[in-house]
Each structure stands twice: as structure tokens, then as C-alpha cells.
C-alpha positions as CSV (number, residue, x, y, z in Angstrom):
1,M,15.9,4.7,9.4
2,N,14.1,4.6,6.4
3,R,11.2,2.2,6.3
4,L,10.3,2.8,2.7
5,V,12.2,4.3,-0.2
6,V,10.7,4.9,-3.7
7,R,12.9,5.7,-6.3
8,N,12.2,7.1,-10.1
9,L,8.9,5.4,-10.0
10,S,7.1,5.5,-13.2
11,K,4.4,3.8,-14.6
12,V,3.0,3.9,-18.4
13,F,-0.3,2.5,-19.6
14,N,-0.9,1.6,-22.8
15,V,-4.2,2.1,-24.0
16,G,-6.5,1.5,-27.4
17,F,-7.0,-1.9,-29.2
18,F,-5.5,-0.5,-32.9
19,S,-3.9,2.4,-31.9
20,K,-1.8,2.1,-28.7
21,K,-1.7,5.4,-26.6
22,R,0.5,5.9,-23.9
23,I,-0.6,7.4,-20.6
24,E,2.3,8.2,-18.1
25,A,0.1,7.7,-14.9
26,V,3.3,8.4,-12.5
27,R,6.3,10.0,-13.6
28,N,10.1,9.6,-11.9
29,V,8.4,9.9,-8.5
30,S,10.7,9.5,-5.5
31,F,10.2,9.7,-1.8
32,E,11.0,8.0,1.5
33,I,8.9,7.4,4.6
34,N,10.6,6.7,8.1
35,E,9.6,4.9,11.3
36,K,6.8,6.1,13.1
37,E,6.6,8.9,10.1
38,I,3.1,9.6,8.6
39,I,3.3,11.1,4.9
40,S,0.6,12.4,2.9
41,L,0.4,12.0,-1.1
42,V,-2.2,14.8,-2.1
43,G,-4.0,15.5,-5.4
44,E,-6.8,15.7,-7.4
45,S,-8.2,12.6,-8.8
46,G,-6.0,11.2,-11.9
47,S,-2.8,12.9,-10.0
48,G,-1.3,9.4,-9.7
49,K,-1.7,9.1,-6.0
50,T,-3.8,5.6,-6.2
51,T,-1.5,4.1,-8.9
52,T,1.5,4.8,-6.5
53,A,0.1,3.1,-3.8
54,K,-1.0,0.2,-5.9
55,M,3.0,0.0,-7.1
56,I,4.2,0.0,-3.4
57,L,1.7,-2.9,-2.6
58,R,2.7,-4.8,-5.2
59,L,-0.7,-4.9,-6.9
60,L,0.7,-3.2,-9.9
61,P,3.8,-3.6,-11.5
62,P,6.1,-0.4,-12.0
63,T,7.4,0.6,-15.8
64,S,10.6,1.6,-14.3
65,G,12.2,2.6,-11.0
66,E,12.3,0.7,-7.6
67,I,10.3,0.2,-4.3
68,L,12.8,-0.5,-1.2
69,F,10.7,-1.9,1.9
70,E,13.4,-2.6,4.8
71,G,15.9,-2.5,2.3
72,K,14.5,-5.0,-0.1
73,D,13.1,-4.3,-3.5
74,V,9.5,-5.8,-3.4
75,W,9.2,-6.2,-7.1
76,R,13.1,-8.1,-7.5
77,D,13.5,-9.5,-3.9
78,L,10.5,-11.1,-2.7
79,S,10.6,-14.5,-4.9
80,N,9.2,-17.0,-2.5
81,K,6.0,-17.6,-0.9
82,E,7.2,-17.0,2.4
83,Q,9.0,-13.5,1.8
84,L,5.4,-12.6,0.1
85,K,3.9,-13.9,3.3
86,D,5.8,-11.6,5.4
87,F,5.5,-8.7,3.4
88,R,1.6,-8.8,3.4
89,R,2.0,-9.2,7.0
90,K,3.9,-6.2,7.5
91,V,2.4,-3.9,4.8
92,H,-1.6,-3.5,4.8
93,A,-3.7,-1.6,2.6
94,V,-7.0,0.5,3.1
95,F,-8.7,1.5,0.2
96,Q,-11.1,4.3,-0.9
97,D,-13.3,1.6,-2.2
98,P,-13.8,-1.1,0.6
99,F,-16.5,-2.9,-1.8
100,A,-13.4,-4.5,-4.1
101,S,-11.6,-5.6,-0.7
102,Y,-14.7,-8.4,-0.1
103,N,-16.1,-11.4,-1.6
104,P,-19.9,-11.3,-1.8
105,F,-20.2,-15.2,-1.5
106,Y,-18.4,-15.2,2.1
107,P,-19.2,-13.3,5.4
108,V,-17.2,-10.0,5.9
109,E,-15.4,-11.5,8.7
110,R,-13.4,-13.7,6.5
111,T,-11.0,-10.7,6.1
112,L,-10.1,-10.7,9.5
113,W,-9.8,-14.5,9.7
114,Q,-7.2,-13.9,6.9
115,A,-5.4,-11.6,9.1
116,I,-5.6,-13.9,12.1
117,G,-3.9,-16.5,9.5
118,L,-0.7,-14.1,8.7
119,L,-0.1,-13.4,12.5
120,E,3.2,-14.6,13.7
121,R,1.9,-15.6,17.0
122,K,-1.2,-17.4,16.2
123,P,-4.2,-17.8,18.8
124,S,-3.9,-20.9,20.6
125,N,-7.6,-21.6,19.6
126,R,-11.1,-20.9,17.6
127,K,-12.4,-19.0,20.7
128,E,-9.2,-16.8,21.2
129,A,-9.1,-15.6,17.9
130,M,-12.9,-14.7,17.8
131,E,-12.2,-12.6,20.8
132,I,-9.1,-10.9,19.2
133,I,-11.6,-10.6,16.0
134,K,-14.2,-8.8,18.2
135,D,-12.1,-6.8,20.1
136,S,-10.7,-5.5,17.0
137,L,-14.1,-4.5,15.6
138,I,-15.1,-2.7,18.9
139,K,-11.9,-0.9,18.5
140,V,-13.0,1.0,15.2
141,G,-16.6,1.5,16.7
142,I,-18.5,-1.4,15.6
143,D,-20.5,-3.8,17.8
144,P,-19.6,-7.2,16.8
145,K,-23.0,-8.9,16.6
146,D,-24.0,-6.1,14.0
147,V,-21.7,-7.5,11.2
148,L,-20.6,-11.3,12.2
149,G,-22.2,-13.6,10.1
150,K,-23.5,-11.0,7.4
151,Y,-22.2,-10.8,3.9
152,P,-21.0,-7.8,2.0
153,H,-24.3,-6.4,0.6
154,Q,-26.0,-6.5,4.0
155,I,-23.6,-4.0,5.7
156,S,-22.7,-0.3,4.9
157,G,-19.6,1.1,2.9
158,G,-18.9,2.8,6.2
159,Q,-18.8,-0.6,8.3
160,K,-16.9,-2.4,5.4
161,Q,-14.2,0.4,5.7
162,R,-13.9,0.5,9.4
163,I,-13.6,-3.6,9.3
164,M,-10.6,-2.8,7.0
165,I,-9.1,-0.6,9.4
166,A,-9.8,-3.4,12.2
167,R,-7.6,-5.7,10.1
168,C,-4.8,-3.4,10.4
169,W,-5.6,-3.5,14.2
170,I,-5.1,-7.4,14.2
171,L,-2.0,-7.3,12.0
172,R,0.0,-4.2,13.6
173,P,1.8,-3.6,10.2
174,L,5.0,-1.7,9.9
175,L,3.4,0.1,6.7
176,I,-0.1,1.3,6.4
177,V,-1.0,2.6,2.8
178,A,-4.4,4.4,3.6
179,D,-5.9,5.4,0.4
180,E,-8.8,7.9,1.6
181,P,-9.4,5.8,4.6
182,T,-12.1,7.7,6.2
183,S,-14.0,8.8,2.9
184,M,-17.2,6.5,3.4
185,I,-16.9,6.7,7.4
186,D,-19.4,9.1,9.1
187,A,-18.0,12.6,10.6
188,S,-18.7,11.5,13.8
189,C,-16.5,8.3,13.7
190,R,-13.7,9.8,11.6
191,G,-11.5,11.4,14.8
192,G,-11.5,7.8,16.4
193,I,-10.2,6.0,13.2
194,I,-7.3,8.9,12.8
195,K,-6.9,8.1,16.7
196,L,-6.5,4.7,16.0
197,L,-4.0,5.0,13.2
198,M,-1.9,7.3,15.5
199,E,-2.0,4.4,18.2
200,L,-0.6,2.1,15.8
201,R,1.9,4.5,15.2
202,E,3.0,4.9,19.3
203,E,2.7,1.2,19.9
204,R,4.1,-0.6,17.0
205,G,6.1,1.9,15.5
206,T,4.1,2.0,12.1
207,S,4.8,4.5,9.2
208,I,1.6,5.2,7.4
209,I,1.0,6.8,3.7
210,F,-2.0,8.6,4.0
211,I,-3.5,9.4,0.1
212,T,-6.0,12.1,0.4
213,H,-7.5,15.4,-1.8
214,D,-7.9,17.0,0.9
215,L,-5.0,19.3,2.0
216,G,-6.4,20.0,5.2
217,L,-6.8,16.7,6.6
218,A,-3.3,16.1,5.2
219,Y,-1.9,19.2,7.2
220,Y,-3.9,17.5,10.4
221,V,-2.3,14.1,10.3
222,S,1.0,14.6,8.4
223,D,4.9,14.9,9.5
224,R,5.5,15.6,5.7
225,I,3.2,16.4,2.6
226,F,4.1,15.5,-0.9
227,V,1.7,17.1,-3.7
228,M,1.2,15.1,-6.8
229,K,0.0,16.7,-10.1
230,D,-0.3,14.8,-13.8
231,G,1.9,12.1,-12.2
232,C,4.6,14.0,-10.7
233,I,5.4,15.3,-7.3
234,V,5.4,19.1,-7.7
235,E,5.4,20.3,-3.9
236,H,7.0,18.5,-1.1
237,G,8.2,19.3,2.5
238,H,7.2,19.3,6.5
239,T,3.6,20.1,6.3
240,D,4.2,23.7,8.1
241,K,6.1,24.5,4.7
242,V,4.0,23.0,2.2
243,V,0.5,24.5,3.6
244,L,1.9,27.9,5.1
245,E,4.6,28.6,2.3
246,P,3.8,26.8,-0.9
247,T,5.4,27.7,-4.3
248,H,4.1,25.8,-7.0
249,N,0.9,27.4,-8.4
250,Y,-0.8,24.2,-7.9
251,A,0.2,23.8,-4.3
252,K,-1.2,27.1,-3.6
253,T,-4.9,26.2,-5.4
254,L,-4.8,23.5,-2.8
255,V,-3.9,25.7,0.3
256,A,-6.6,28.2,-1.1
257,S,-9.1,25.4,-1.2
258,I,-8.7,24.6,2.5
259,P,-12.0,24.8,4.6
260,K,-12.0,27.8,7.0
261,L,-12.4,25.3,9.7
262,Y,-8.9,24.1,9.2
263,R,-7.6,27.6,9.5
264,K,-9.6,28.3,12.6
265,L,-8.2,25.0,14.3
266,E,-4.3,26.5,13.2
267,D,-5.1,29.6,15.4
268,V,-6.2,27.5,18.4
């Protein structure tokens, strides 16, 4: 069953004050993701990956096209507060830049309390809620005492990013849009974060859109890969097909840039 369907999605920006210039950030992009599936959008900076993600998350309106989540158009069919709240409960994001996800005037755990507020079955008391928050932090490799009560400027970028993944663990969403979710996390912790996302897939049936410039990582975590360049999908298919039998020149360039370590792992 399709969990998310993206059809003919485009986004045009008009830039400039006196002389408007049209920039087509996303051009006629179509794909779907099924239950429990992980797909990757792969491409260089400026390829349209993050703009596509923002439209799916209702952060940026599309110029044309449609985005269907569980059969409903996320821009046309979610008309009231309860529908939007349900969408926020079921669809969650982990951004490459975790700094933008926090209000500098509040302690960092505020984002986890907001997740508690979105739960359909809420904890019976504050103590139970705090235990859920602490468990989620431990799950992503953070000692609660290292971050609770602290403000965003007092913790590292990697800790901020892991807290956003802890928020995912609390919500157990049906769809996660993960934009370079391990970019600021120490190499020693990345495997644990990927494992946690896989656990969500198995336990909750969560689908994941993994956005990255690293084709090797996409090959490791994904069921299918969509390669983007200049706002368009130029290559797509099962991971083996895209990585081992690329047809588009840009996809071939990405494959050639995969570190030898990934290639050694393929032979293990």
C-alpha cells in the first residue's frame, strides 16, 4: 500500500526585487513510498532534495502537483486544526540543521514535551511523561542529565540532532523525512541511529525518506534510490540497480565517488 504519493511536483521561486528571475528548484517530480519502505533522495546541494522534503512536510507550498499521504492531499484536504495535528503526529522530520529546530529561549527538552502533547494516548501524569522522555534520550545515546534543563547554546549540534531523533522515538510516526540525519553525529554513534530508524520500521511499520548526498550510505540503508539533479529525478530504482547498473551520467559520477570502504562491504 502506498503511504505517500508525490505526483508531478514542482516548485518555482521568483527572486530579485526589480527584475524577477524564475528559479525552478523542483521540476515535475513523482515517486511513491510504501509501508515499511525506506527510499533515498540522493543528489548534490541545490538538486532539489530539501525543497521536495519541505513541500511534503507542509513547510513550503508547491507551485504545482500533489502530495498524497494516506490518500489525502496534504495541501488541500487538511483543512482544520485536528487534521493538521494528526498529520504532525504521523509525519515527522529530522533536519540537517538542528539549530533551526529549537527556540533559544526554552530548554531543549521542550521539543520532547511537545511530542508528548501530540500522543494519542497521553501519559497519566508528569512523572510518567518524564520517564518516556528520559527513555527516548537513552535510546539515542544521550544521558538525560547531560541535556535536561539546558538551552540550545549549551549543547552540541550532534546532541541537538539526536534529541530530534528521540522525538521520533516518542511519536512513532508513520513517515519520517530524514534530511542528512547523521550529518552532525559522531561516526561512533551513527550506526546506532540508523539501527533505531530500522527498529521504528519494524515495530511501527514506519516509512522513511532518507535525504543524502552520500550514495554509499543510501545504498546501505535504502530499498530504492531516487537520484536528483537540477530539480529532476534522473535515475531511480532498486538500490542494486541504481548503484551497480547506473544509466544516467550523473548517477555514474555518484557511483564513482563511493568510498572504497562501501565497496569492500559489498563483497563481505
